[in-house]
C-alpha positions in Angstrom: -58.8 51.6 12.8 -62.2 53.1 13.7 -64.0 55.8 11.7 -67.3 57.5 12.4 -70.1 55.6 10.6 -71.0 57.1 7.3 -68.0 59.5 7.4 -65.2 59.6 4.9 -62.0 61.3 5.9 -60.8 63.5 3.1 -57.2 63.3 1.7 -56.7 67.1 1.9 -57.9 70.1 3.8 -57.5 73.9 4.3 -54.9 74.7 6.9 -53.1 77.9 8.0 -49.4 77.1 8.1 -46.4 79.1 9.5 -43.6 77.8 7.3 -40.8 79.1 9.5 -40.3 81.3 12.5 -41.3 84.9 11.8 -42.7 84.1 8.3 -46.2 85.0 7.2 -49.0 82.5 7.4 -49.8 80.5 4.3 -53.4 79.4 3.7 -52.9 76.0 2.1 -56.0 74.4 0.5 -54.4 71.1 -0.3 -52.7 70.3 3.0 -52.7 66.5 3.8 -55.1 65.0 6.3 -53.8 62.1 8.4 -55.9 59.1 7.6 -57.6 56.8 10.2 -55.2 54.0 9.2 -52.3 56.2 10.1 -53.4 57.1 13.6 -51.4 55.6 16.4 -53.0 54.0 19.5 -54.4 56.8 21.7 -54.6 59.3 18.8 -57.9 60.6 17.5 -58.8 62.7 14.4 -61.1 65.7 15.2 -63.0 67.6 12.5 -62.8 71.2 13.8 -65.9 73.5 13.7 -64.5 76.4 15.7 -61.2 77.6 17.1 -60.2 80.6 19.3 -57.2 82.8 18.6 -54.9 83.6 21.4 -51.9 85.9 21.9 -49.8 82.7 22.4 -50.5 81.9 18.8 -48.7 85.1 17.8 -45.7 84.2 20.0 -45.7 80.8 18.2 -45.6 82.5 14.8 -42.9 84.9 15.9 -40.9 82.3 17.9 -40.0 85.0 20.4 -40.3 82.8 23.6 -37.3 81.0 25.1 -39.0 77.7 24.2 -39.1 77.5 20.4 -42.0 76.1 18.4 -41.7 73.4 15.8 -41.9 74.5 12.1 -43.6 74.3 9.7 -46.5 74.7 12.2 -50.2 74.8 12.2 -51.1 77.0 15.2 -54.1 77.1 17.4 -55.1 75.5 20.8 -58.7 76.5 21.4 -60.4 74.0 19.1 -63.9 72.4 19.3 -65.0 69.7 16.9 -66.2 66.1 16.5 -64.1 62.9 16.8 -64.3 61.2 13.4 -61.6 58.6 13.8 -59.7 56.9 16.6 -56.4 55.0 16.2 -56.5 51.2 16.1 -55.7 49.4 19.4 -56.7 52.4 21.5 -57.7 50.8 24.8 -60.0 52.3 27.5 -60.6 55.5 25.6 -62.6 58.0 27.7 -64.1 59.4 24.5 -65.8 57.8 21.5 -66.5 58.5 17.8 -69.0 61.3 17.3 -68.2 63.0 20.6 -67.8 66.8 20.6 -64.6 67.6 22.3 -62.2 70.5 23.0 -58.5 70.6 22.2 -56.4 72.6 24.6 -52.8 74.0 24.8 -51.8 70.9 26.6 -52.3 68.3 23.9 -50.8 65.2 25.6 -48.7 64.1 28.6 -47.4 60.8 29.8 -49.8 60.6 32.8 -47.2 58.4 34.6 -44.4 60.7 35.7 -44.2 62.4 39.1 -45.4 65.7 37.7 -48.5 64.1 36.1 -49.3 62.1 39.2 -49.1 65.2 41.4 -51.4 67.3 39.1 -48.8 69.1 37.1 -49.5 67.5 33.8 -48.6 70.7 32.0 -45.0 70.3 33.4 -44.6 66.7 32.2 -41.2 66.3 30.5 -43.0 64.5 27.6 -45.8 67.1 27.2 -47.0 68.0 23.7 -48.4 71.5 23.1 -51.2 72.1 20.6 -50.2 74.7 18.0 -46.6 74.8 19.3 -44.8 71.4 19.5 -47.6 69.6 17.6 -49.9 70.9 14.9 -53.0 72.7 16.3 -56.5 73.8 15.4 -56.1 76.3 12.6 -57.1 73.6 10.1 -60.2 71.6 9.2 -58.8 68.5 10.9 -56.4 67.9 13.7 -54.8 64.9 15.3 -55.1 64.9 19.1 -55.1 62.4 21.9 -58.0 60.6 23.5 -56.8 60.9 27.1 -56.5 64.7 26.8 -59.3 66.0 24.6 -62.1 67.5 26.8 -65.8 66.6 26.3 -67.9 69.7 25.6 -71.1 69.8 27.6 -74.3 69.8 25.4 -75.5 73.0 26.9 -72.5 75.0 25.5 -72.3 76.2 21.9 -69.0 75.4 20.2 -68.0 79.0 19.4 -68.5 80.2 22.9 -66.9 77.1 24.4 -63.7 77.5 22.4 -62.0 80.2 24.4 -62.9 78.5 27.7 -60.3 75.8 26.6 -57.4 78.3 27.1 -58.4 81.8 28.4 -61.1 80.3 30.6 -59.1 77.4 32.1 -56.0 79.6 32.5 -57.8 82.3 34.6 -59.8 79.7 36.5 -56.7 77.8 37.5 -55.0 81.1 38.5 -57.9 81.9 40.8 -57.8 78.3 42.3 -54.1 78.9 43.3 -54.6 82.5 44.5 -55.0 81.5 48.2 -58.3 83.3 48.4 -61.6 82.5 50.1 -65.2 83.7 49.6 -65.4 87.4 50.3 -61.8 88.2 49.6 -60.7 91.0 47.3 -58.8 90.2 44.1 -57.2 92.8 41.7 -57.3 92.0 38.0 -55.0 94.1 35.9 -56.2 93.9 32.2 -59.7 93.0 33.4 -61.3 94.1 30.1 -59.2 91.9 27.9 -59.6 88.4 26.5 -58.4 86.7 29.7 -59.4 89.4 32.0 -63.1 89.5 31.2 -63.3 85.8 32.0 -61.3 86.2 35.2 -63.9 88.7 36.4 -66.7 86.2 35.9 -64.8 83.2 37.4 -63.8 85.3 40.4 -67.4 86.3 41.0 -68.6 82.7 40.6 -66.0 81.8 43.3 -67.4 84.4 45.7 -64.6 87.0 45.4 -64.8 90.7 45.3 -63.2 92.1 42.1 -61.2 95.3 41.5 -61.0 95.6 37.7 -57.9 97.5 36.4 -57.9 98.6 32.8 -58.7 101.7 30.7 -61.5 103.2 28.7 -65.2 103.7 29.0 -66.0 100.5 26.9 -64.0 98.3 29.2 -65.4 99.9 32.3 -68.9 99.3 31.1 -68.0 95.7 30.2 -66.4 94.7 33.5 -69.1 96.3 35.6 -71.7 94.5 33.6 -69.9 91.3 34.4 -70.0 92.0 38.1 -66.8 93.9 39.0 -67.1 95.6 42.4 -64.6 98.4 41.7 -62.9 100.0 38.7 -59.5 101.7 38.4 -58.6 103.3 35.1 -54.8 103.1 34.9 -54.6 106.0 32.4 -56.7 108.5 34.3 -55.7 107.4 37.9 -53.2 109.7 39.5 -52.1 106.9 41.9 -53.1 103.4 40.9 -51.7 101.8 44.1 -53.7 104.2 46.3 -56.8 103.8 44.3 -56.7 100.0 44.5 -56.1 100.1 48.2 -58.9 102.6 48.7 -61.4 100.3 46.9 -60.8 97.6 49.6 -61.1 100.0 52.5 -57.4 100.7 52.7 -55.6 97.3 53.3 -55.4 96.3 49.7 -56.6 93.1 47.9 -55.9 89.6 49.2 -54.6 88.6 45.7 -53.7 90.0 42.3 -54.0 87.9 39.1 -51.8 89.5 36.4 -52.7 88.4 32.9 -50.9 91.1 31.1 -47.4 90.4 29.8 -46.0 93.7 31.1 -43.7 94.4 34.0 -45.8 97.2 35.5 -48.7 94.9 36.4 -46.3 92.9 38.7 -44.5 95.8 40.2 -47.7 97.6 41.1 -49.2 94.5 42.6 -46.5 94.1 45.1 -47.2 97.6 46.3 -50.9 97.4 46.6 -51.3 93.8 47.9 -52.1 93.5 51.6 -49.8 91.7 54.0 -50.0 88.0 53.4 -51.4 88.5 49.9 -50.7 86.4 46.8 -49.4 87.6 43.4 -50.5 85.1 40.7 -48.3 85.3 37.6 -50.1 84.4 34.3 -48.8 87.0 31.8 -45.4 85.8 30.4 -43.0 88.6 29.5 -39.6 87.2 28.6 -38.0 89.5 31.1 -37.6 90.3 34.8 -41.0 91.0 36.3 -39.5 93.5 38.7 -40.8 92.1 42.0 -39.2 94.1 44.8 -37.5 91.6 47.1 -37.7 93.8 50.2 -41.4 94.4 50.1 -42.2 90.8 49.1 -40.5 89.6 52.2 -41.6 92.5 54.5 -45.2 92.0 53.5 -45.1 88.2 53.5 -46.2 88.2 49.8 -46.6 84.8 48.1 -45.6 84.8 44.4 -47.4 82.0 42.5 -46.8 81.1 38.9 -49.9 79.5 37.2 -49.5 77.8 33.9 -52.7 76.8 32.1 -54.5 74.0 33.8 -55.0 70.2 34.1 -57.7 68.0 32.4 -59.8 68.4 35.6 -59.4 72.2 35.6 -60.7 72.3 32.1 -63.8 70.2 33.0 -64.5 72.4 36.0 -64.1 75.6 33.9 -66.5 74.3 31.4 -69.0 73.2 34.1 -69.1 76.8 35.5 -69.8 78.1 32.0 -72.5 75.4 31.6 -74.1 76.7 34.7 -74.5 80.1 33.0 -72.0 81.9 35.3 -69.4 82.6 32.6 -69.9 83.8 29.0 -67.1 84.5 26.5 -67.4 87.8 24.7 -66.1 87.2 21.3 -66.1 88.3 17.6 -66.5 85.5 15.1 -64.5 85.4 11.8 -63.6 82.7 9.3 -60.4 80.6 9.0 -59.4 82.7 5.9 -59.3 85.8 8.1 -56.5 84.4 10.3 -53.8 86.4 8.6 -55.7 89.7 9.2 -56.3 88.6 12.8 -52.6 88.1 13.4 -51.9 91.6 11.9 -54.4 93.1 14.3 -52.8 91.2 17.2 -49.4 92.5 16.3 -50.8 96.0 16.1 -52.6 95.7 19.4 -56.0 96.3 17.9 -57.9 93.4 19.3 -59.8 93.5 22.6 -61.6 90.4 23.9 -61.5 87.1 22.0 -61.6 86.2 18.3 -63.2 82.8 17.4 -62.9 81.4 13.9 -65.6 79.3 12.3 -63.7 76.6 10.5 -66.6 74.5 9.3 -70.3 74.3 9.7 -71.6 71.9 12.3 -74.9 70.0 12.3 -75.5 70.3 16.1 -74.3 73.5 17.7 -75.4 72.6 21.2 -77.1 75.1 23.5 -76.7 78.8 23.9 -74.9 79.3 27.1 -71.3 79.2 25.8 -70.7 82.8 24.9 -71.9 86.1 23.5 -70.9 87.1 20.0 -70.2 90.8 19.4 -70.1 92.3 16.0 
């Protein structure tokens, strides 16, 4: 076994546990910590400093997706922390003790199957999912995997970097597969939300022109400050499809990236996309998305599912943030506030991202990772 010099792994920790599907979170202050001697080859123990909260975590708690989570479960998949132990007989580890790393939705994959070799690691039949099929980051310590944790650039602060590990890489990957090029128009339904506000920034960093679709003065101000070229308020617009097309000069956008888990975002996109356009599906309603077959064929529309991202996608997403082109807008709370955050998520009261400070860190890195809002 290998443990960070001068560090003693505690026997217990504070962890937020969902005991069974649909049950309330329990904040357990004496939850066991896996010791260094218990780590398998390839496993590492990470002391978490910050973790983001995602709507997926709410689905994990409720168990309302077709793929069910394990239980009891520690949720969370946007964690940043320090590696304090690595399993014995771990060979050729790409990370070392003391490294600051990120833990993503995709916790581990075999790296050897056809899907992994072709860049579809997230579809590996042996994939492990943080905060879903293995315990996640709503705890002081988490066991992860040396081949899949992501090094965090020194220039990024931990709190701001946390949401890049899910919301950031997910929107960035969606843009990568959107079949767009510099100067193309892309529509972003839900542009003022947690994923959407990052999609605006990544799209601008990639040279795209952005039509932001959302509602409210605050969100309009936000997306325009982030570089959106056009704004459509879905509540005040009398004809969303017409307004989106008008913003592009009449033909419609080259692509739409739908992050909202609602059918209307998909049905409208098929109507306003220009011929040969691409519909990128990221939001995951467990229902028919209502894509009209006639117009999809007649307009030569490409429908593209995009599911999180690979290890390389995460590195690229963080590099763009390191360059100062993307900042996460977030509100910071404590781990003990997670129960209240879940209640607000269920009530639809949260806009943007929530990041939990799990423990204090000695070195918080630089200041380019995000912007905290109070």
